[in-house]
N, C-alpha and C positions, 0 to 999 in steps of 0.2 A: 398686389398689396403694396401701396406706397408708404414710405416713411417720411416724416417731416419733423423739423426741429421744434417749431412753436407749439403744436398741439400735444396733449397728453391724454391719458387713457379714459375709457368709458366703461360700459357695463355689459353683463351677459344678458342675452335677449330672453328674459324670463318674466313671467307675469306676476301680478300683484294679488295679495290676499291678506287675511288677518290671522294672526296667531303668534304673537311674540313670546318665545319661550326660552331663548338661549342668549348668552352674551358672548362676544368675542372681541378681541383687540387686534388691530391690524396696523402694520407699519406702512406708511405712505412713501412712495418714491416718485411722486409727481405732484400735480396741482390739487387744489381744493374743490369740493363740489358744493352745490347748493340744492337744498330740497325744494321741490315745486311748492308754491304757495297754494293753499286750499281755500276755497270760497267759504266764507263764514256766513252764518244766518242767525237771525234773532230779531229783536225789536228794531224796526227801521231798515232791515236788510231785505233784499228781494229774495223770493223763494220760487221754486218751480211752480208753473201754472200762471205766471204773470206774463203778459205780453208787453214787452218794453217797446214803446213807439220809437221810430227812427228819429235821429236828431233833427231831421229836416221837417218832421211832421208838425202840422199845426194842431195843437191839442185843444180839444173841447173840454172845458172843465166839468161838464155834466156827464161825461162818458166814463165808463169803467173799461179798462183794457185788460182782458184775461186771455189766456191761450184758448179758452173755450169760445171766445167771441168778444166783440166790442159792442156795448149797448148803453143806453141811458136808462137806469133802473126806474126812473119816474115816468118814462114814456112807454117802454116795452120790455117784456121779459125775454131773456135769452132763449132762443129756440133750440131745444136739445135734439140730438140725433135720434132719440127714442122717447116716446111719451112717458115711460116709467121713470126717466131721469129728471123730469120736471117736478115730480112729486117729492115731498119731503117737508115735514113740519119744522118747527124750531129745533135747532141743534145746539150743541155747546159752542159752536163756532158760527161766526157771521161777519158781515161786512157793514161798515158805517162809512158813508160818504158825507163830506162836509161841504158847506157852501164855499164858493171861490173866495180865497183870501181870508177865510175865517177858521182855519184849522186850529184846534186847541193844541196845547203842548202835550207831549206824551206823558209827562208827569201828571198832568191834570186828568188824563184818561185813566191812568193807573190808580189815581186816588179815588176815582169813581168805583173801581173794583174790577176792571177788565184786565186781561193780559194782551199785550200787543204782539201779534205774530209777525206781521209784515206791513209795509206800506204798499198800497195799490194805486197805480195811476188811474184816474186823476183824483186827488184830494180825498183819498180813502184809506182805511186800514182794514186788514183782516184781523179779527179779534177772537179771543176766547171770552165768552160773555161772563162766566162766573155769576150768573144770575143778575147781571147789571144792564141787560139790554134796554129795559125801560128807562133807566137813568140816562143812558147814552142818547136814546131817542128823544128825550125831553130837553137835551142841551140846545140852546138857541142857535148854535153853529151847525147843527145836524141837518143835512138835506134829506138823507134816506138811510134806513137800516134794513137789513134782510138776512135771512139764513144763508149759510154757505151750502148751496144746493149740490146734489150729485152731478148735475150737468156741468158744474164748474170744474170738475176734477180731472178732466182729460181733454186733450186736443181732439176735436171732432174727426180729424183725419185718421186717428187711431181706430175709430169705430168701423171704418171701411177697409182696414188693412188686413193682412194675413199674419199679423204678429202672433207668436205663441209664447214668447218670453217677455215678461212685464216686470217693471220696477214699481213697487208700491212705496210711496214716500209718506211718512207719518208726520203729524203735527209735532212741534217741539214738546218733549216730555212724554210722548206716547211710547208704547212698547211694541216694536215691530213684530216680535215673535208672537205676542198676544193677539194683535189684530189679524195677523196672517193665519193664525191657527184656526180662526173661525171659518176660513175658506175651505178647509179640507172636506167638510161634509156638504157645504153649500155648492161646491163645484167639484163633482166627482172626477177623479183623475188628475186634479191639480197637484203639482209637486212644488213644495217650497225648496228652492235650491240653496239659497244663502241669505243671511241677513246681517245688518249692521246696526247695532244699538249705539247710538250716540245722541247727546242731549238735544241737539238742535233739529236735525232732520233724520230720524231713524228710518231705515228702509229695508225692504225685503225683496228679493228677486224670486219670481215664481214662473213656472211653466204650465200653461193651460193646454188641455187636449186640443188637437187640431179641429177646427170648426166650432170651438166653444168660446171664442174670444168675446162675443157679445154677451153671452150668458155670464161670463166671468166679470165683465165690466159692469153689468147691472148690479151684481152683488157687491163688488169692490167699492163702487161709487157710493153705495148706501152706508158704508162703514164710517162712523162718525170720526174716528181717529185718522182716517186717510186724508191727507192733504192733496195729493196728486198722483196720477198714474201715467206712466209713459212706457213706451217700448224699451226693453232692455237692450242696450248695445254692448256687446262683448268688448272689453278693452283691447285696443290694438297697440302694439309696441312701436312707437314712432320716435324713439330717442336714441337710435343708432347715431354715432358721430355727433354727440350732444355738446361738444366743447364750444361751438359757436353760440348756440342759444344760451348756454350756462354762463359763459364768460362775457359775451358782448351783445346778447339778444339779437343775433343775426345768424343766418344759415352758415353751417360749417363748409369750408372749402379748402383746397390745396394750392390755391393760386396766390394768396397773400397771407399776411399775418394779422389782419384787422380783426379777425374773429378770436384772437387769443391774447387779449391785453394782459391777463394775469401771468401767463407764461412769458410774455414779452419782457416782463419786469424781473424775470429770474425766479419767480415764486413757483416752486414745484411741489412743495409740501414734504420735501425730503426730511426724514427723521421724525416726522410727526406720527402720533398715534390717534386712531379713531376707534371708538367703542361702538359696536352695533348690537342691539338686543332685538332679535327677530326670530323667524321660524327655523333658521338653520342655515347651513352653508354646504354647497356641493364642493367639498374641500379638494377633490382631485380634479376639478376643472382646470384647464390650462391657464386660465386667467389669474389663478391664485397660488402658483407654485414657484414663481421666480422673483428675485429681488436683487437689484444692483445699487449699492450705496456709494458708488464711485470707483469700485475696483472690479473684481470678478463677479459674475452673476451667480448667485446661489439659487439652486433649484431644490425645493423640498416641500413636501406636503405636511400640513399640520393636522394631526388627528385630534378628535374631540376627547376631552377628559371630563368626568363627572365631578362636580364641585358642590359643596354645601356652604353657602354664604355664612359668615363673612370670609371664609377661606377662599383663596383663589387658586387657579391652576398654574401650570408652568408657562413661562414666557420665553420666546425664541427671538432675540433681537435681530438676527440675520435672516429671518424668513418674512415673506410677504404677509402671511397671516401669523402674527406674533403669538397669538394664543386663541384657543378654542375651548370655551368652558360651557358645559351643559348644566343648566339649572336643575334642581330637584324636580322630578315629575315630568321633565321634558325628554325628548329623544334626540340623539345626535343626527347631524346631517339634515338633508332637506327633502320635503315632500314625500317622506316614507310613511307618515302616519297622518290620517285625517284629523284636523283639529276638532271638528264637531261633525255631527250628523244631523241634518235637518230634514225632517220628513222621510227619513230613511236614505237620503242622498248624501254621500260623503262631501264634505267641503274641504278639500285639501289645501295645503299651504301654497300651492302653485309656485313654488320656488321663490317666494317673496324675499326671504333672507338672502338668497344668492343674488337676486336682482339688486338689492340695496347695496350689498358689499361690492358687487361688480361695478355699480355706479360710482362708488367711492374710489376703488383702487384696482379694478380689473386690469390686468396687463398681460396680454398674450403677444406672440411674435417677438419683435425687437423689445428688449427690456428697457424700461425707462431708467434714467439715472438722475442724480441731483441736478445736473446741468442740462439734460435733454429729455423731455417727455417721451420722445420716440413713439408718437401716437401711431397705432396701426389703423389706418383709415379704411372704412368699409366702402364708401362711395356708392353711387347710384347703381342699383341692380345687384349689389353684393349682399348676400344674405348672411355672410359671416359677421359676427358682431365686432364693433370697434372696441377700443379699450375703455377703461373707466377714466375718471378725472385725475388719477394719481398713480 
């Protein structure tokens, strides 16, 4: 384990989930961290299921570029991997393609009565019709309109794969738990593992029985509220030694200080407080029990106390975790109670709170100080987590 002056701490190697139920304050003795940006979606933004052509591609304005395939809708229909996926009458959602150079403004389309889900290359929109398909079709700029077919909802390579875990992504405003609940009877043995209700792209992760992928896809693709289906990829923790990407957008290293411009300016976050509201904290983890404010290193665990807002709990100015306050109805510490149960399958917190607090101020090994982040570097092949950013 090497120590170096410019870098400061990182996080515990713990995974993500949803269930924010407690609040805690923590004293920083190092630098500041930045939360990763999340992709947004909505009118004019891309969504899953769209094939983005490469920058060097010569685009044909008559073509539609989908993950399911590329085709000119006035010339040929997209060939589905199964005949049943080509079927489907008018749905609440559809595609309109406009003539080259004649796309109307989004405001004009909204005034007609439709909701814009996303732009599709080339010259097209994915829409919620709201009964206004005929009005859109009659616009002089319109080249073609058509329903959003089941065959458009997944990459054809998924059809021939051995995937068992799938992510169902819903249209904006749909209810992931509602549309996934219809699958329980239609696909015997299917298990709903977890779901995320959010306004733009609600999603649910499901597990289908071995050998039943195609049966499941036939059913899922017919669900009107499903925008796209893709193989579920379990999150992998790739943010060990994250000081370089966070501070300078380059790989972390121990050979120079180009990856630590914040620490190079003497900014270590000493004396600052950060409040985290999340699933809990593994308070006896070695990353959360030591603090050095420029003198001796204080080592102490901070236990949780139950609080009823607006009252607050005790604060300990000389501890790394300055306070640990559990909200009414929540449980102390981390991953000991499942937040929800979906289809009979627990959806635990997966130490999300510990992950977040670790990213902010986790500090094991050599204690950081106001003048020296004393970052404990993991390095290639080292499975021990590095520190947090403070």
